[in-house]
C-alpha positions in Angstrom: 25.3 3.5 24.9 26.3 4.1 21.3 26.7 7.6 19.9 24.2 8.7 17.3 26.8 8.6 14.6 27.6 4.9 15.4 23.8 4.1 15.5 23.4 5.7 12.1 26.3 3.6 10.7 24.7 0.5 12.1 21.3 1.5 10.6 23.0 2.0 7.2 24.5 -1.5 7.6 21.1 -2.8 8.4 19.6 -1.2 5.3 22.4 -2.7 3.2 21.5 -6.2 4.6 17.9 -5.5 3.7 18.8 -4.3 0.2 20.6 -7.6 -0.3 17.7 -9.6 1.2 19.8 -10.9 4.0 16.9 -11.1 6.4 18.5 -13.3 9.1 21.4 -10.8 9.3 19.0 -7.9 9.3 16.9 -9.5 12.1 20.1 -9.8 14.2 21.0 -6.2 13.6 17.5 -5.0 14.4 17.6 -6.8 17.7 21.1 -5.5 18.6 20.2 -1.9 17.8 16.8 -1.9 19.5 18.4 -1.5 23.0 21.1 1.0 21.8 18.8 3.6 20.2 18.2 6.6 22.5 17.5 9.7 20.4 14.1 10.3 18.7 15.7 10.6 15.3 17.4 7.3 15.7 14.2 5.7 16.9 12.5 6.9 13.8 15.2 5.5 11.7 15.0 2.1 13.4 11.3 2.0 13.1 11.5 2.7 9.3 14.1 -0.1 9.0 11.9 -2.5 11.1 9.0 -1.7 8.8 11.0 -2.5 5.7 12.1 -5.8 7.3 8.5 -6.6 8.3 7.3 -5.9 4.8 9.9 -8.1 3.3 9.2 -11.0 5.7 5.4 -10.8 5.0 5.7 -10.2 1.3 3.4 -12.2 -0.9 5.5 -14.8 -2.8 8.7 -13.4 -1.3 8.7 -10.0 -3.1 7.7 -6.5 -2.1 5.5 -4.5 -4.3 7.3 -2.2 -6.6 9.5 0.1 -4.6 9.1 3.3 -6.6 11.9 5.8 -5.6 9.8 8.8 -6.7 6.9 7.9 -4.5 9.2 7.2 -1.5 11.0 10.6 -1.9 7.7 12.4 -2.4 6.3 10.8 0.8 9.5 11.5 2.8 9.3 15.2 1.7 5.7 15.4 2.7 6.7 14.0 6.2 9.5 16.4 6.7 7.6 19.5 5.5 4.7 18.8 7.8 4.4 21.4 10.6 3.9 18.5 13.0 7.1 16.8 12.0 9.7 16.2 14.7 13.1 14.5 15.0 11.4 11.0 15.0 9.6 11.8 11.7 12.9 13.2 10.2 14.8 10.0 11.1 11.9 7.8 9.6 11.8 9.8 6.4 15.6 9.9 5.9 15.8 6.2 6.4 13.1 5.5 3.8 15.0 7.7 1.3 18.3 6.0 2.1 16.9 2.6 1.5 15.2 3.7 -1.7 18.5 5.0 -3.0 20.3 1.8 -2.0 17.7 -0.2 -3.9 17.9 2.2 -6.9 21.7 1.9 -7.0 21.7 -1.9 -6.7 19.0 -2.4 -9.3 18.2 -5.8 -7.7 14.8 -7.2 -7.2 13.7 -7.4 -3.6 13.4 -11.1 -2.7 12.6 -13.1 0.4 15.1 -15.2 2.2 13.8 -17.6 4.8 13.9 -16.2 8.3 14.7 -18.7 11.0 12.1 -18.7 13.8 
């Protein structure tokens, strides 16, 4: 079992793969991490990353809709400020913001790379 710190490092690596549209690599990392995640916060992070991956693989014409950092951060804040928010929600929100910032820093369009089935 991996420590939470190692899981978060692996999730950051997964987000980096997604930001570079390396979907085959991201798929492998998702599969490897799915059995290692034990905490609720890490589960939320992994679910957010899986959602980004799913959006990219199902994107029309290989691109996601505009990823607007302001909207992502506003949504993440809304999640974490909710009285019902728990560790799972926190991990989910933090991962969305991390990916958004990666995208913002890279200034690359999100494109689709064929995923082997």
